[in-house]
C-alpha positions in Angstrom: 20.3 -30.3 8.1 16.7 -31.6 6.5 15.6 -28.9 3.8 12.9 -26.7 5.2 9.7 -25.6 2.7 7.9 -22.7 3.1 4.4 -22.3 2.5 3.4 -19.0 0.7 0.2 -17.0 0.3 -0.8 -18.8 -2.7 -0.7 -22.4 -1.2 2.6 -23.3 -3.4 5.7 -24.6 -1.6 9.1 -23.5 -1.9 12.5 -24.3 -0.2 13.5 -21.7 2.2 16.0 -19.2 1.3 18.3 -17.1 3.4 18.9 -14.9 0.0 15.3 -13.8 0.0 14.9 -12.9 3.6 18.1 -10.8 3.4 16.6 -9.1 -0.4 13.5 -8.6 1.6 15.2 -6.6 4.4 17.5 -4.8 1.4 14.5 -3.6 -0.7 13.1 -1.9 2.7 16.3 -0.2 3.8 16.8 -2.3 7.2 20.5 -1.4 8.3 23.1 -3.8 7.2 24.4 -4.5 10.3 20.7 -5.9 11.6 20.0 -8.3 8.4 22.3 -11.1 10.1 20.6 -10.9 13.7 17.1 -10.8 12.1 18.4 -13.6 10.1 19.3 -15.6 13.0 16.3 -14.8 14.6 14.3 -16.2 11.6 16.4 -19.3 11.4 15.5 -20.3 14.9 11.8 -20.3 14.4 12.1 -22.4 11.3 9.8 -25.8 11.0 8.2 -27.6 8.1 6.3 -26.0 6.1 6.1 -22.5 8.0 3.9 -20.0 6.5 5.6 -16.4 4.4 3.3 -14.8 7.1 4.6 -16.3 9.9 8.3 -15.4 8.5 7.2 -11.7 8.1 6.1 -12.0 11.8 9.3 -13.0 13.1 10.9 -10.2 11.2 8.8 -7.7 12.5 8.8 -8.8 16.2 12.5 -8.6 15.9 12.7 -5.3 13.9 10.2 -3.5 16.3 12.5 -4.7 19.4 15.7 -3.1 17.6 14.7 -0.4 15.4 11.1 1.0 15.1 11.9 2.9 11.5 13.1 -0.5 9.8 10.0 -2.0 11.4 7.7 0.4 10.2 9.2 0.3 6.7 9.4 -3.5 6.5 5.2 -3.6 7.5 4.2 -1.1 4.8 3.0 -3.4 2.6 0.9 -5.2 5.0 -0.1 -1.7 6.4 -1.3 -1.0 3.1 -3.4 -4.8 3.1 -5.0 -3.6 6.3 -6.6 -0.4 4.8 -9.3 -3.3 3.8 -11.3 -5.4 3.9 -13.5 -2.7 1.4 -11.4 -0.8 -0.9 -12.7 2.5 -0.2 -10.3 3.7 2.2 -7.6 2.5 -0.6 -9.2 4.5 -3.0 -9.3 7.7 -0.5 -5.5 6.6 0.3 -4.5 6.6 -3.4 -6.5 10.0 -3.7 -4.1 11.7 -0.8 -0.8 10.2 -3.1 -2.2 12.3 -5.6 -3.0 15.4 -4.0 1.2 15.0 -2.7 1.7 15.4 -6.4 -0.1 18.3 -7.1 -3.4 17.2 -8.3 -7.0 17.8 -7.3 -9.0 15.0 -6.5 -12.6 13.4 -6.5 -13.2 9.7 -4.9 -16.3 7.8 -5.9 -18.2 9.7 -8.4 -20.9 9.0 -10.7 -20.4 10.1 -14.2 -23.0 9.9 -17.3 -21.2 8.7 -20.1 -22.3 8.2 -24.0 -24.0 4.7 -23.3 -24.5 4.6 -19.5 -23.4 5.9 -16.2 -20.6 4.7 -14.3 -18.7 4.6 -10.9 -15.7 6.9 -11.4 -12.9 5.6 -8.4 -11.0 8.4 -8.8 -11.0 11.7 -11.0 -7.7 13.8 -10.6 -7.2 17.1 -12.2 -3.8 19.1 -13.0 -3.2 22.3 -15.0 -6.9 21.7 -16.5 -5.9 18.2 -17.3 -8.8 15.9 -16.0 -8.2 12.1 -16.2 -9.7 8.9 -13.8 -8.3 6.2 -12.2 -9.4 2.7 -11.8 -8.2 1.7 -7.8 -8.1 -2.0 -7.3 -7.6 -3.1 -4.0 -6.9 -6.6 -3.2 -7.1 -8.3 0.2 -4.7 -11.0 -0.6 -0.6 -10.9 -1.1 -1.2 -13.5 -4.4 -3.6 -11.7 -6.0 -2.9 -9.7 -9.3 -4.8 -7.1 -11.7 -5.3 -9.1 -14.7 -6.2 -7.9 -18.4 -9.9 -7.8 -17.7 -9.6 -5.0 -15.4 -7.8 -3.0 -18.1 -10.4 -4.1 -20.6 -13.3 -2.8 -18.6 -11.5 0.6 -17.3 -10.6 1.3 -20.9 -14.1 1.0 -22.0 -15.3 3.3 -19.3 -12.6 5.4 -20.4 -13.8 5.8 -24.0 -17.6 6.2 -22.9 -16.9 9.0 -20.4 -13.9 10.7 -22.2 -15.5 13.2 -25.0 -18.3 14.2 -22.6 -16.2 15.2 -19.8 -13.2 15.8 -21.4 -10.9 13.1 -20.0 -7.8 13.0 -21.2 -6.1 9.9 -19.6 -6.9 6.6 -17.5 -4.7 5.6 -14.7 -4.6 1.9 -13.2 -3.6 1.9 -9.4 -3.4 -1.3 -7.3 -2.2 -2.5 -4.1 -0.5 -5.6 -5.6 1.1 -6.7 -9.1 -0.6 -6.7 -12.6 -0.6 -9.6 -14.6 1.6 -9.3 -17.6 -1.4 -9.0 -20.0 -2.2 -6.1 -18.0 0.7 -4.5 -18.6 1.0 -5.7 -22.5 -2.4 -3.9 -23.0 -1.8 -0.8 -20.8 1.0 0.1 -23.1 -0.6 -0.3 -26.0 -3.5 1.8 -25.1 -1.2 4.2 -23.3 -2.9 3.6 -19.9 -0.8 4.7 -17.0 -0.4 2.1 -14.0 0.7 2.3 -10.6 1.1 -1.1 -8.9 3.3 -2.3 -5.8 6.8 -2.5 -7.5 5.6 -1.3 -10.9 7.1 0.6 -12.8 10.4 0.7 -12.1 10.3 4.2 -11.2 7.6 6.0 -9.2 6.0 2.5 -8.4 3.3 2.9 -5.3 5.9 2.0 -2.6 8.3 4.8 -3.9 5.2 7.1 -4.3 4.3 6.4 -0.4 7.9 6.3 1.0 9.2 9.4 -0.7 6.9 12.2 0.9 6.5 9.8 3.7 2.4 9.1 3.2 2.3 6.4 5.6 -1.1 5.3 6.4 -2.4 5.2 10.1 -2.6 1.3 9.7 1.1 0.9 10.0 1.0 2.1 13.7 1.4 -1.2 15.8 0.3 1.2 19.3 -3.5 1.6 17.6 -6.2 -1.4 17.8 -7.8 -2.8 14.9 -10.9 -1.3 16.2 -9.2 2.5 16.5 -7.6 2.0 12.8 -11.4 1.0 11.5 -12.9 4.1 13.3 -10.1 6.3 12.2 -10.5 5.4 8.6 -14.2 5.6 8.7 -13.6 9.1 9.9 -11.5 9.8 7.0 -8.2 10.1 9.2 -6.1 7.7 6.7 -2.5 9.3 7.0 0.1 9.7 9.9 0.4 13.3 9.4 -3.4 13.0 9.6 -3.2 11.6 13.2 -1.1 14.2 14.3 -3.3 17.1 13.3 -6.8 16.0 13.0 -9.0 16.9 16.6 -11.3 14.2 15.5 -8.5 11.7 16.6 -8.7 12.5 20.3 -12.4 11.6 20.5 -11.6 8.0 19.0 -8.3 7.9 21.1 -9.6 9.6 24.9 -7.1 8.0 27.3 -4.1 10.5 27.8 -1.5 7.8 27.8 -2.5 5.8 25.3 -2.8 8.8 23.1 0.9 9.5 24.3 2.3 6.2 23.4 0.3 6.5 19.6 1.8 10.1 19.5 5.0 8.9 19.8 4.8 6.0 17.5 3.3 8.5 14.7 5.9 11.1 15.4 8.3 8.4 14.3 6.8 7.4 11.6 5.8 10.8 9.9 9.4 12.4 9.9 10.8 8.9 8.0 12.9 10.9 5.4 16.1 9.3 5.3 17.4 5.5 4.2 14.4 5.6 1.7 14.3 2.6 -0.9 14.7 4.9 -3.8 
């Protein structure tokens, strides 16, 4: 059989790997019994230079028909990307994650430093301990948060820390960090959260453990509805079930029933977690 090459989001090509497909499903808790069936479905759709996004869509298509919970968890990373194209909804989303950890939060604030003023993505406070966070959103899977982000974020922290009694700095991103960024963060005691870094309490785990799934994970919502909901400050599936503004955006009763049904499946996801 001719070897099939896959085109990654970066444009790089690599041989198709059954092991990688199975590993990806294993990471998000797709049931063991489903994995061979999904793999078989993916292999039926293979063709030379198939994109990784097409493979992703094949997996999603099959899981959605077989196991909505598995489909939801498999789609989580894409749902985070769908919070774009701007970074502001992601900032609000990250604020909700910190709130779930007991922090008070302020999003998108201007603070005067010793030298200049700064736009701070996120201020978090718990037990009279105030910290700031640089929230870096990327629209593309292959993007990384590099050392330049760590450098300017730390410079901002130094300019603000004495005046505003800020004790710490976080960098939060929806993709990966470069190795230099990680090394610098460790050197300067900057706390970082990326999609799969650190090993414990990374972004994926901080979402899945308390079930903080974004509305963008719901297939029953149109792109227009998702954007209108985000604009209204409705970012979590739990918000969707409790905020009265939702019915103004989704007035059709039958459609709302479908959305509500899917949201109720997603929101109580509390078993078979990847942690």
